Each structure stands twice: as C-alpha cells, then as structure tokens.
N, C-alpha and C positions, 0 to 999 in steps of 0.2 A: 351607314356611316362612311363606308368605303365605296359606295355606289356600285356594288356588285350587280351585274346584269348579263344576261345571255347575249347582249349586243356587243360586249367587249370582244376584242380580237381573240382568236383561238390560240392562246399562248399559255404554255405550262412551264413550270420552273425547271431549269436545267440542273440535273442532279450533280453534275461535276461542280457547278458553282455553289450548289447547296452544301456540298461537303466542305468547300473552302470556308463558307460562312460559319458552319457549325463547328469546325475545328477552332476557329478564332473565338467563338462564343464560349466553347468549353474551356479554353484557356482563361477567359474572364471568370467563368464559374469557379474555377479552381482557386482563384484569388480570394473569393468571398464566401464560398460554401464550405462548411465543415468537411474534412476529409472523409468521414464515414458516410456522407451522402452518396459518394460514388460507389459504395459497396452495397447499397440497399437497392432492392429491385423495385419496390413500389413506394414512391413518395412524390406527391405532386400538389400543386396549388395554383390559383389564378396568377399569382405574382412570383411564382417559383418554378424553376426548371424551364421547359420549353414546350409550346403547343404548336401543333401543325393545324393550320386553318386555311381560309381562302378569302372569299367564296366558300364553296363547299368541297372539302377534300375528297369526298366519296364520288364526286363526278368522274374522277380518274383514279379508281381504286388501285389500278396497277402501279401508278406513280406513287400513291400513298404507301403501298407496301414497300416499295424500294426506298422511299424517303425514311421510313421507320428503320429499315436495315442500315442505311447510311448513318442515321442519328445514333443508333446503338453502337455501331462500329467505331464511331469517334468518341464514344463515352458520354453522351448527353444524359444527365440524370433527370428524373421527373418528366418523362416524355408522355404527352397525351395528345389526343386529336379532338377537334371540335366538329360537331355535325348537327345538321337540322333534321336528320332522320328521314329524309325523303325516300331513301332507298330501303327502309325497313318494312318491306312488304309481307314478310312472313317470319315466323319464329326460326325456321331453318336457315334462312338467309342471314338473319341478324346474328345468330349464334355462330354460324360458320365464319363470318367475316370478323367478328370480335375475337373469336378464338384464334384465327389465323394471325391477326394483328398482335395479340397477346404473345403467341409463340414466336413471333419475329422480334419481340422486345418492347412492344408498346406497354406503358405502365398504367394508362387509364384513359378515360374519355370524358369530354365535356359535352353535354347535351343541351342545345339551345331551346329554350321554351319561352315564348313571348307572344303577344297578340299579332305580331307581324309574321312569325313563322307559321302559325296555324291558319293564316289566310290561304296558304298554299299546301301545307302538309297536314294530313289528317291527324288529329290528336292521338288516335289509337296507335299510330306508328311511333310517336314519341314515347308513349306509355310503355309500349313493347320494348323499345330500345333501353329505357331506364331499367326495366325489370331484368333483361338479359345482361346488360352491362354490369349490373351489380353481381350477377351470378358469375360472370367470367372474370371481372377485374377485382371484385370485392367492394363492399359498401363504401369504404373510405377512399376509393380511387375512381369514383364516379361523381362528377360535379354537375348538378342540375342548375342551369343558369337561365332564368332565375327561379328559385324554389317557390317564391310567392305566386308566380303565374302557374306553375305546375300544380300546386295545391288548389289554387283558385279554379282551374279548369276541371280538376277532379271533383271538387265540391259542386260546381255548376253542371256536372255531367255532360261536358262537351263531347260531342261525337262528330267525326269528320272534320271538315274545315269550317272556319268561322270568319266571315267578313269583318273587317275592322269596324265598319259602321255598326254592325250588329253587336260587336263587343262593347262599343261605346254605349249602346242602348242598355246593355246588361249592367254596366257599372254606374250608369246614371251620371251624377255630377261628381263622383268620387275620383276625380283626376289626381288629386293630391296624393292618394295612396298608391294607385296603380299606374299612373303615367308621370310620376314625379321626375324631375331632372336627375335624381339619384339613380333611377332605373333606366329611363330612356335618355341617354346622353344627348344634350341639346346641341348637336353638330350634324354635319353631313346633310343628306337629303331631308332628315327629320325636321330641321328648322324651317324648311320651306313647306313641307307637306303637313306638318302638325303645328304650324305657328299659331293657329287659332286656339290651341289648347293652353298656351302659355302667355303670361303677361309679357308685354313688349316694352322696350325702352328706347329712347333716342340714342344715337351713337355716342354722344358725350358721356353718357352714363357709364361707359366702359373704358373711357380714355385713360383712367388712372391705373388700369390693370395691365400687367405685362405677362409674357409667356416664358420667361427665362427658366422657371422651374419645369414647366411642361416640356421644354425643348432639351433640357439637360438631365432630367431625372434618370437614374441608372437602373430603373426597374420597369418592367412591362413595356418594352419597346417592340416594334414590329419590323420585319423585313419582308418586303413584297416579292412577287415572282420576278420582278425586274431587278431585284437586289437593292432597291432603295432602302436606306435606313430611315424608318419612319418613327419619329419620337412620340412615344405614348399613343394617343388616339388622334394625332394631328394628320389626318388623311390629306394627301395632296402636298405634303411638305416632306422634303428629303434632306437629310444632313450629308448625304453622299452615298457611295457604293459600299455596301456592307462587306463585300469581298476584300475591301481595303479598310477594314475596321480600324486599324492602327492610325490611319490618316485622320479619321474622325475623332478618335480618342485623344490624339495629340493636340487637338484644337483647330477650329476653323478660323480663317481670316475673314471676318464678317464684311470687310470691304468688297468681297467677291459675292456676298449673299445679302443684298440690300433688304430683302423682305425679312429674312431672319434677323438682321441687325435691328430693323425697326421693331420687331416683335419683342426683342429682349429689352427694349427701352419702354415700350408701352403701346397699347392699341391706339392711343392718340397720335403717336408718331407714325404708325402704319396708315392711319386715316389721312393725315396731312400729306404723307408721301403719295398716296393714291390720288388725292384731290389735285395736288399741285402738278403732278407729272402725267396723270392719265385721265383727268376729268371725272373722277368718281363723284357721284352724288348720293347723298344719304337716302336710305329707303324711307318713304313716307309712313309706312306701317311699322317701322321700328325693328328692333332685334331682340331675340329671346335670350341671348347669351353672348359672352365675348367671342366664343367660337363662331357664332352666327355672323357677327360683324367681320371677323377675320376672314372667314370663308367667302362672304359676299364681296369683300374687297379683292381677294385673290382671284375670284372668278372674273371680276371686271378687268383686273390687270392682265389676266391670261387672254382675254378677248382682244385687248389692245396691243399686247406685246408678248405673245405666247412663247417666243424663243429667246427672250431676253434674260430670263431668270432660271438658272439651273435648279434652284430649290423647288420650283413648281413641277413636281414629279409625282406619279407618272402623268404624262400629257393626257392620256385617255381618261383619267379620273375627271379632269375638267371638261373634256369633250363630251363625255357621256352625261355628266350632271347637267351641263348646259342644254344638251339635247333633250334630256328628260324634262327639264323645267320649261323648255320652249320659250325662253325669255331673254331679254337683254338685262344683264346685271349692271348695277351702278347707275341706272337711269332715274333713280328716285322713285320708282314705282313699286308696286307689290304684285302678288299673284292671288 
C-alpha cells in the first residue's frame, strides 16, 4: 500500500521530531481517552493508542528501542509495534528482543500474516513470533493481522516461503473469501499487481463518491518518517507536517491544496481536474476501486507537475511506484 521497498532512500525517522509529534498526539489522546487509560500498562487495539510501523521497524532495532523509550516518556498509551517477523530466526533472538522491548515500555505487538508476507518470510518465523509474543506480552496484547491467514496457513501445513502464484493455486477460485477487498485493501501497488483478481469498472462508476470522510476521520491516521500527516490509508497524500499538528487541526485552506479540494467534492471532480489541466486519459481496463482511480490520477499528475502540489507527499512514494510499474500513467492503457 505504501510501496515499501529497499530501493527507497536510506532515511530513518528523526527521534527529536518524533518526540514533538508524539507529545502533540498525546495531548489529543487526553481529550478523548478516559483518564484511567493512562494509568494502565497494557491496553491496545488496531484503532486505539499508537503503533510503530514502517516499512519494517526491526530493520533498525536500535531506533525502535529508542522510539519506544520516547513514546513511553511522553505518556503514549496502548503502544505496540508491527512486524513481518523476518528477524525471528531463533527462539532466543525473539524472546530477547520482545522482552527488552517490553521492559522499555512496549505494550504489545502486531504480527503481519498474509499471502504477501510469506512470499519472503518463512511461516515458521511468524509462528514462532506469535508463540513468544503471547508469552511475553500476554494473549490479549498480541494482534495477529489477519487471523484468517494465520489459521489457514496452519491448516494447510505451510512450511518455509510460499509464492503468491502457488497460494492462488491452493485456494482455487475462492478469491471472495481470502482476497476480498475487506482483507486486501484495493489501493497502492495492489490495484495494479492484482487487478486481474477483482472486477473493474469505468471511471464514471466512482464519480459520485468523495473522500471527505477518509481525509478527515479522527481515527487511525499515519505519520510517516518525513512527518507527513497521512489521513487513514491514503498513501501519497499529506495534510501537512505532523510536527505542526495544530495547523492541520485548525483547518486547511483548500485553495492551496487543489487535489484535496477536488477529493472532498468527488472523484468526478478530481477526474475532470486531471483531464482538463494535465491531459489524463481513462484506463481502458478500468478501475477496481475509488482508491485505484484516485491513485492513477495522482500518479499521472505527479509525472506532469511533480512540484506543483504540496499534498503529493512523499515524492519518493510516486517515484518508486512509477519505477516499479514501469509505465506511463494516464495514457489510457493497462499493464
């Protein structure tokens, strides 16, 4: 979804900036969370508290340790980390790291389990991480995301890594259960790599939909390592610098953010804006979701006017996705 790749620049989050962001977020938490939440050690959820993610946080375990310390120092409740378990090579390593993180103040862990992770990470490492995480953090503080895949791989007796093509062979035509849009969000690189799985529609099918709720929802937002405030799962869209969170919360002048303005009105508005000003052409093979249409338009605009729109951040998101797809967006063609 966020086009994570080893080809990205070697950039890691600045801990001083992280402290600034976390202090501002904690101030918001105190407005909405019950007071007792801040006095309980273990309490977390997907849309509650704060999760440290990436990319893969364990690529820089040293920074992860310090980030946990900063978060607990400023009073972040419900703190957990996400991992794909690539590093879980032995029982000793897993226990040592989970225990050290726990002692530094980490409340729990989210373990990613899906058909794309096990293309690269042996399932045994994921299984080991689940077992030891439950031992260290407690059953209620370990989120397996998604449990449907974890149980499926256990039942199938998966060992080692599994190519996605082989996974498709195992599930046959049962895409509706295991690759539904409720599980594999139809956005990011997935809408290009997996568009053969989903039904596709012409652009006008999504014209009546707008993204006002997605852009303004007060829960489950992301802040990337460049400190972009990313609304929800809208990768490549920034509402501003999270270190100046008060500027974002006080309201944006949408005249300065034409793409955001169009999205609040509707996908039809964004489509017309791109066609009239940047020569965008509808994809002949259609779109699997409103997010697909939005992203395809943004990729095209980025190619034509990359420095014109502040909201198209980070730049490298677009550069790497275009590089990976190896295509010209908005030329009316498919891949």
